[in-house]
N, CA, C and O atoms as a CHARMM CRD file, in Angstrom:
* protein
*
  220
    1    1 MET  N     29.25400  54.32200  41.32400 PROA 1      0.00000
    2    1 MET  CA    29.56800  53.36600  42.39300 PROA 1      0.00000
    3    1 MET  C     28.36000  52.48200  42.69900 PROA 1      0.00000
    4    1 MET  O     28.49500  51.26800  42.84800 PROA 1      0.00000
    5    2 ASP  N     27.17600  53.09900  42.79200 PROA 2      0.00000
    6    2 ASP  CA    25.96400  52.33000  43.07900 PROA 2      0.00000
    7    2 ASP  C     25.64200  51.35400  41.95300 PROA 2      0.00000
    8    2 ASP  O     25.16700  50.24600  42.20300 PROA 2      0.00000
    9    3 GLN  N     25.90900  51.77500  40.68500 PROA 3      0.00000
   10    3 GLN  CA    25.62400  50.90100  39.54800 PROA 3      0.00000
   11    3 GLN  C     26.55300  49.68300  39.56700 PROA 3      0.00000
   12    3 GLN  O     26.13600  48.58800  39.19000 PROA 3      0.00000
   13    4 MET  N     27.80500  49.86100  40.00200 PROA 4      0.00000
   14    4 MET  CA    28.74400  48.73900  40.07000 PROA 4      0.00000
   15    4 MET  C     28.27400  47.69100  41.06900 PROA 4      0.00000
   16    4 MET  O     28.44200  46.49400  40.83600 PROA 4      0.00000
   17    5 ILE  N     27.69200  48.12300  42.16700 PROA 5      0.00000
   18    5 ILE  CA    27.24700  47.18000  43.20300 PROA 5      0.00000
   19    5 ILE  C     26.14800  46.26000  42.65700 PROA 5      0.00000
   20    5 ILE  O     26.08100  45.08400  43.01200 PROA 5      0.00000
   21    6 PHE  N     25.30000  46.80200  41.80500 PROA 6      0.00000
   22    6 PHE  CA    24.20000  45.99000  41.28300 PROA 6      0.00000
   23    6 PHE  C     24.59400  45.18200  40.05500 PROA 6      0.00000
   24    6 PHE  O     23.77200  44.43300  39.52700 PROA 6      0.00000
   25    7 HSD  N     25.82100  45.31500  39.59200 PROA 7      0.00000
   26    7 HSD  CA    26.29600  44.47600  38.48000 PROA 7      0.00000
   27    7 HSD  C     26.44800  43.05600  39.02100 PROA 7      0.00000
   28    7 HSD  O     27.22200  42.85600  39.95800 PROA 7      0.00000
   29    8 PRO  N     25.73800  42.05200  38.47000 PROA 8      0.00000
   30    8 PRO  CA    25.61100  40.72900  39.09300 PROA 8      0.00000
   31    8 PRO  C     26.89500  40.07500  39.61000 PROA 8      0.00000
   32    8 PRO  O     26.94600  39.74300  40.79500 PROA 8      0.00000
   33    9 PRO  N     27.94900  39.86900  38.78300 PROA 9      0.00000
   34    9 PRO  CA    29.12300  39.14900  39.29900 PROA 9      0.00000
   35    9 PRO  C     29.76800  39.88300  40.47200 PROA 9      0.00000
   36    9 PRO  O     30.08800  39.28300  41.49700 PROA 9      0.00000
   37   10 PHE  N     29.95100  41.18100  40.30400 PROA 10     0.00000
   38   10 PHE  CA    30.58200  41.95100  41.36900 PROA 10     0.00000
   39   10 PHE  C     29.70000  41.96600  42.61500 PROA 10     0.00000
   40   10 PHE  O     30.19300  41.86700  43.73900 PROA 10     0.00000
   41   11 GLY  N     28.38500  42.09200  42.40100 PROA 11     0.00000
   42   11 GLY  CA    27.46700  42.13900  43.54100 PROA 11     0.00000
   43   11 GLY  C     27.52300  40.84700  44.34500 PROA 11     0.00000
   44   11 GLY  O     27.52700  40.87400  45.57500 PROA 11     0.00000
   45   12 ILE  N     27.56600  39.70500  43.63800 PROA 12     0.00000
   46   12 ILE  CA    27.63800  38.40600  44.32300 PROA 12     0.00000
   47   12 ILE  C     28.93800  38.28400  45.10300 PROA 12     0.00000
   48   12 ILE  O     28.94200  37.84500  46.25300 PROA 12     0.00000
   49   13 HSD  N     30.04600  38.67700  44.47100 PROA 13     0.00000
   50   13 HSD  CA    31.33600  38.60000  45.15400 PROA 13     0.00000
   51   13 HSD  C     31.36800  39.53800  46.35600 PROA 13     0.00000
   52   13 HSD  O     31.88800  39.18800  47.41600 PROA 13     0.00000
   53   14 ALA  N     30.80800  40.73200  46.18100 PROA 14     0.00000
   54   14 ALA  CA    30.79000  41.69800  47.27800 PROA 14     0.00000
   55   14 ALA  C     29.95000  41.17000  48.44300 PROA 14     0.00000
   56   14 ALA  O     30.33100  41.30900  49.60500 PROA 14     0.00000
   57   15 MET  N     28.81000  40.56500  48.12200 PROA 15     0.00000
   58   15 MET  CA    27.95600  40.02400  49.17800 PROA 15     0.00000
   59   15 MET  C     28.64900  38.86800  49.88900 PROA 15     0.00000
   60   15 MET  O     28.58000  38.76700  51.11400 PROA 15     0.00000
   61   16 ARG  N     29.31700  37.99300  49.13400 PROA 16     0.00000
   62   16 ARG  CA    30.03800  36.88200  49.75800 PROA 16     0.00000
   63   16 ARG  C     31.16100  37.40600  50.63300 PROA 16     0.00000
   64   16 ARG  O     31.39700  36.90500  51.73200 PROA 16     0.00000
   65   17 PHE  N     31.85400  38.42800  50.12700 PROA 17     0.00000
   66   17 PHE  CA    32.96400  39.00800  50.87700 PROA 17     0.00000
   67   17 PHE  C     32.45800  39.62600  52.17600 PROA 17     0.00000
   68   17 PHE  O     33.02300  39.39700  53.24600 PROA 17     0.00000
   69   18 LEU  N     31.38000  40.41700  52.07100 PROA 18     0.00000
   70   18 LEU  CA    30.81700  41.05700  53.26400 PROA 18     0.00000
   71   18 LEU  C     30.30800  40.00400  54.24400 PROA 18     0.00000
   72   18 LEU  O     30.47000  40.14300  55.45700 PROA 18     0.00000
   73   19 ASN  N     29.68900  38.94800  53.70700 PROA 19     0.00000
   74   19 ASN  CA    29.16500  37.88100  54.54600 PROA 19     0.00000
   75   19 ASN  C     30.29400  37.18100  55.29600 PROA 19     0.00000
   76   19 ASN  O     30.19100  36.92400  56.49500 PROA 19     0.00000
   77   20 SER  N     31.39000  36.87100  54.56500 PROA 20     0.00000
   78   20 SER  CA    32.51700  36.19500  55.20600 PROA 20     0.00000
   79   20 SER  C     33.18300  37.12200  56.22200 PROA 20     0.00000
   80   20 SER  O     33.62400  36.66500  57.27700 PROA 20     0.00000
   81   21 MET  N     33.26100  38.41700  55.91600 PROA 21     0.00000
   82   21 MET  CA    33.84500  39.37000  56.86100 PROA 21     0.00000
   83   21 MET  C     32.99100  39.42700  58.12200 PROA 21     0.00000
   84   21 MET  O     33.51700  39.46800  59.23400 PROA 21     0.00000
   85   22 LEU  N     31.67500  39.43000  57.94500 PROA 22     0.00000
   86   22 LEU  CA    30.77200  39.45300  59.09300 PROA 22     0.00000
   87   22 LEU  C     30.94400  38.18700  59.92200 PROA 22     0.00000
   88   22 LEU  O     31.01000  38.24900  61.14900 PROA 22     0.00000
   89   23 CYS  N     31.01700  37.03500  59.25100 PROA 23     0.00000
   90   23 CYS  CA    31.21300  35.76400  59.94900 PROA 23     0.00000
   91   23 CYS  C     32.52200  35.77600  60.72200 PROA 23     0.00000
   92   23 CYS  O     32.56800  35.35500  61.87800 PROA 23     0.00000
   93   24 TYR  N     33.59800  36.26300  60.08000 PROA 24     0.00000
   94   24 TYR  CA    34.89600  36.29200  60.74800 PROA 24     0.00000
   95   24 TYR  C     34.87500  37.24700  61.94000 PROA 24     0.00000
   96   24 TYR  O     35.43200  36.94100  62.99400 PROA 24     0.00000
   97   25 SER  N     34.23000  38.40900  61.77100 PROA 25     0.00000
   98   25 SER  CA    34.21300  39.38900  62.85500 PROA 25     0.00000
   99   25 SER  C     33.42800  38.85200  64.05200 PROA 25     0.00000
  100   25 SER  O     33.72400  39.19600  65.19600 PROA 25     0.00000
  101   26 ILE  N     32.42900  38.00700  63.78700 PROA 26     0.00000
  102   26 ILE  CA    31.66400  37.40400  64.88200 PROA 26     0.00000
  103   26 ILE  C     32.40100  36.18500  65.44000 PROA 26     0.00000
  104   26 ILE  O     32.44300  35.96700  66.65100 PROA 26     0.00000
  105   27 LEU  N     32.98500  35.39100  64.52400 PROA 27     0.00000
  106   27 LEU  CA    33.56600  34.10700  64.91000 PROA 27     0.00000
  107   27 LEU  C     34.88100  34.24400  65.66000 PROA 27     0.00000
  108   27 LEU  O     35.08300  33.58400  66.67900 PROA 27     0.00000
  109   28 ILE  N     35.78400  35.09800  65.16500 PROA 28     0.00000
  110   28 ILE  CA    37.13000  35.16900  65.73800 PROA 28     0.00000
  111   28 ILE  C     37.12700  35.57700  67.21600 PROA 28     0.00000
  112   28 ILE  O     37.79500  34.91600  68.01100 PROA 28     0.00000
  113   29 PRO  N     36.40500  36.63700  67.62600 PROA 29     0.00000
  114   29 PRO  CA    36.37700  36.94200  69.06600 PROA 29     0.00000
  115   29 PRO  C     35.76100  35.80100  69.87400 PROA 29     0.00000
  116   29 PRO  O     36.21200  35.50900  70.98200 PROA 29     0.00000
  117   30 ASN  N     34.73100  35.15600  69.31900 PROA 30     0.00000
  118   30 ASN  CA    34.12000  34.02700  70.01600 PROA 30     0.00000
  119   30 ASN  C     35.08500  32.86500  70.14100 PROA 30     0.00000
  120   30 ASN  O     35.11300  32.19200  71.17100 PROA 30     0.00000
  121   31 LEU  N     35.88700  32.61800  69.09100 PROA 31     0.00000
  122   31 LEU  CA    36.88900  31.55800  69.14700 PROA 31     0.00000
  123   31 LEU  C     37.89000  31.85000  70.24700 PROA 31     0.00000
  124   31 LEU  O     38.27900  30.95300  70.99400 PROA 31     0.00000
  125   32 ALA  N     38.30600  33.10100  70.34800 PROA 32     0.00000
  126   32 ALA  CA    39.24700  33.47600  71.40300 PROA 32     0.00000
  127   32 ALA  C     38.61200  33.24400  72.77500 PROA 32     0.00000
  128   32 ALA  O     39.25500  32.71100  73.67900 PROA 32     0.00000
  129   33 ALA  N     37.36200  33.64000  72.92400 PROA 33     0.00000
  130   33 ALA  CA    36.66800  33.44900  74.20000 PROA 33     0.00000
  131   33 ALA  C     36.50100  31.96000  74.50300 PROA 33     0.00000
  132   33 ALA  O     36.69400  31.53200  75.64100 PROA 33     0.00000
  133   34 ILE  N     36.14600  31.17500  73.49300 PROA 34     0.00000
  134   34 ILE  CA    35.94600  29.73400  73.69100 PROA 34     0.00000
  135   34 ILE  C     37.25400  29.05700  74.08100 PROA 34     0.00000
  136   34 ILE  O     37.27200  28.21600  74.98100 PROA 34     0.00000
  137   35 THR  N     38.35400  29.41700  73.40900 PROA 35     0.00000
  138   35 THR  CA    39.63800  28.79900  73.74400 PROA 35     0.00000
  139   35 THR  C     40.06500  29.16800  75.15200 PROA 35     0.00000
  140   35 THR  O     40.59600  28.32700  75.87700 PROA 35     0.00000
  141   36 THR  N     39.83800  30.42400  75.55400 PROA 36     0.00000
  142   36 THR  CA    40.20100  30.81100  76.91900 PROA 36     0.00000
  143   36 THR  C     39.31600  30.08400  77.92700 PROA 36     0.00000
  144   36 THR  O     39.79000  29.67500  78.98700 PROA 36     0.00000
  145   37 LEU  N     38.04200  29.92200  77.60300 PROA 37     0.00000
  146   37 LEU  CA    37.14600  29.18700  78.50100 PROA 37     0.00000
  147   37 LEU  C     37.58600  27.73300  78.63700 PROA 37     0.00000
  148   37 LEU  O     37.62000  27.18800  79.74000 PROA 37     0.00000
  149   38 LEU  N     37.92700  27.10400  77.50100 PROA 38     0.00000
  150   38 LEU  CA    38.37200  25.71300  77.54400 PROA 38     0.00000
  151   38 LEU  C     39.66900  25.58100  78.33800 PROA 38     0.00000
  152   38 LEU  O     39.84500  24.63000  79.10000 PROA 38     0.00000
  153   39 ARG  N     40.57100  26.53700  78.15600 PROA 39     0.00000
  154   39 ARG  CA    41.83500  26.49300  78.87800 PROA 39     0.00000
  155   39 ARG  C     41.58100  26.66200  80.37500 PROA 39     0.00000
  156   39 ARG  O     42.16600  25.95500  81.19600 PROA 39     0.00000
  157   40 ALA  N     40.71100  27.59900  80.72000 PROA 40     0.00000
  158   40 ALA  CA    40.38400  27.81900  82.13200 PROA 40     0.00000
  159   40 ALA  C     39.71400  26.58100  82.71800 PROA 40     0.00000
  160   40 ALA  O     39.99200  26.20100  83.85600 PROA 40     0.00000
  161   41 LYS  N     38.83400  25.95200  81.94500 PROA 41     0.00000
  162   41 LYS  CA    38.14900  24.74600  82.41000 PROA 41     0.00000
  163   41 LYS  C     39.15700  23.61900  82.64800 PROA 41     0.00000
  164   41 LYS  O     39.06700  22.89400  83.63900 PROA 41     0.00000
  165   42 ARG  N     40.11300  23.48200  81.73300 PROA 42     0.00000
  166   42 ARG  CA    41.11500  22.43000  81.86900 PROA 42     0.00000
  167   42 ARG  C     41.97800  22.67900  83.11100 PROA 42     0.00000
  168   42 ARG  O     42.25900  21.75600  83.87500 PROA 42     0.00000
  169   43 GLU  N     42.39000  23.92800  83.30100 PROA 43     0.00000
  170   43 GLU  CA    43.19500  24.25700  84.48200 PROA 43     0.00000
  171   43 GLU  C     42.38400  24.02400  85.75900 PROA 43     0.00000
  172   43 GLU  O     42.91500  23.54400  86.76100 PROA 43     0.00000
  173   44 TYR  N     41.09800  24.36700  85.71200 PROA 44     0.00000
  174   44 TYR  CA    40.23000  24.16100  86.87400 PROA 44     0.00000
  175   44 TYR  C     40.09600  22.67100  87.17900 PROA 44     0.00000
  176   44 TYR  O     40.14900  22.26500  88.33900 PROA 44     0.00000
  177   45 GLN  N     39.92100  21.85300  86.12900 PROA 45     0.00000
  178   45 GLN  CA    39.79900  20.40100  86.32900 PROA 45     0.00000
  179   45 GLN  C     41.09000  19.81100  86.87900 PROA 45     0.00000
  180   45 GLN  O     41.04700  18.94000  87.74800 PROA 45     0.00000
  181   46 THR  N     42.24300  20.27200  86.38500 PROA 46     0.00000
  182   46 THR  CA    43.50500  19.75100  86.91800 PROA 46     0.00000
  183   46 THR  C     43.67100  20.18700  88.35600 PROA 46     0.00000
  184   46 THR  O     44.19900  19.43500  89.17400 PROA 46     0.00000
  185   47 CYS  N     43.22600  21.39900  88.67900 PROA 47     0.00000
  186   47 CYS  CA    43.30200  21.88200  90.05900 PROA 47     0.00000
  187   47 CYS  C     42.43800  21.00500  90.96100 PROA 47     0.00000
  188   47 CYS  O     42.86000  20.62400  92.05200 PROA 47     0.00000
  189   48 ILE  N     41.22600  20.68700  90.50000 PROA 48     0.00000
  190   48 ILE  CA    40.34000  19.81100  91.27600 PROA 48     0.00000
  191   48 ILE  C     40.95900  18.41900  91.39700 PROA 48     0.00000
  192   48 ILE  O     40.89700  17.80100  92.46000 PROA 48     0.00000
  193   49 GLY  N     41.55900  17.92200  90.30400 PROA 49     0.00000
  194   49 GLY  CA    42.19700  16.60700  90.32000 PROA 49     0.00000
  195   49 GLY  C     43.32300  16.56800  91.34200 PROA 49     0.00000
  196   49 GLY  O     43.46800  15.58900  92.07400 PROA 49     0.00000
  197   50 ILE  N     44.12000  17.63200  91.39300 PROA 50     0.00000
  198   50 ILE  CA    45.21200  17.69100  92.37700 PROA 50     0.00000
  199   50 ILE  C     44.62300  17.71400  93.78500 PROA 50     0.00000
  200   50 ILE  O     45.13900  17.07600  94.70200 PROA 50     0.00000
  201   51 ARG  N     43.53600  18.46100  93.93400 PROA 51     0.00000
  202   51 ARG  CA    42.91200  18.56500  95.25100 PROA 51     0.00000
  203   51 ARG  C     42.35100  17.20800  95.69100 PROA 51     0.00000
  204   51 ARG  O     42.45000  16.83400  96.86000 PROA 51     0.00000
  205   52 HSD  N     41.75600  16.47200  94.73200 PROA 52     0.00000
  206   52 HSD  CA    41.19500  15.16100  95.05500 PROA 52     0.00000
  207   52 HSD  C     42.28900  14.14500  95.40900 PROA 52     0.00000
  208   52 HSD  O     42.06700  13.24000  96.21400 PROA 52     0.00000
  209   53 ARG  N     43.45800  14.30300  94.80700 PROA 53     0.00000
  210   53 ARG  CA    44.55300  13.37800  95.09200 PROA 53     0.00000
  211   53 ARG  C     45.14000  13.63400  96.48100 PROA 53     0.00000
  212   53 ARG  O     45.88400  12.81100  97.01600 PROA 53     0.00000
  213   54 GLY  N     44.79700  14.77400  97.04600 PROA 54     0.00000
  214   54 GLY  CA    45.30600  15.07300  98.38200 PROA 54     0.00000
  215   54 GLY  C     46.69500  15.67900  98.36700 PROA 54     0.00000
  216   54 GLY  O     47.39900  15.64000  99.37600 PROA 54     0.00000
  217   55 VAL  N     47.10800  16.25100  97.20900 PROA 55     0.00000
  218   55 VAL  CA    48.43000  16.87500  97.12700 PROA 55     0.00000
  219   55 VAL  C     48.32800  18.29900  97.66000 PROA 55     0.00000
  220   55 VAL  O     49.32400  19.02100  97.68700 PROA 55     0.00000
């Protein structure tokens, strides 16, 4: 198993795969948090806009 990891083509693919998995595991929760933050910000701005209109 260890010898397969150091075989160049497989090793490169494995490293790219692990790298992309790491990126996705970091990125996806952050994307969810960012979208919820943006949605909350938009709702907050519309709430302020309604308040400014005097409704």
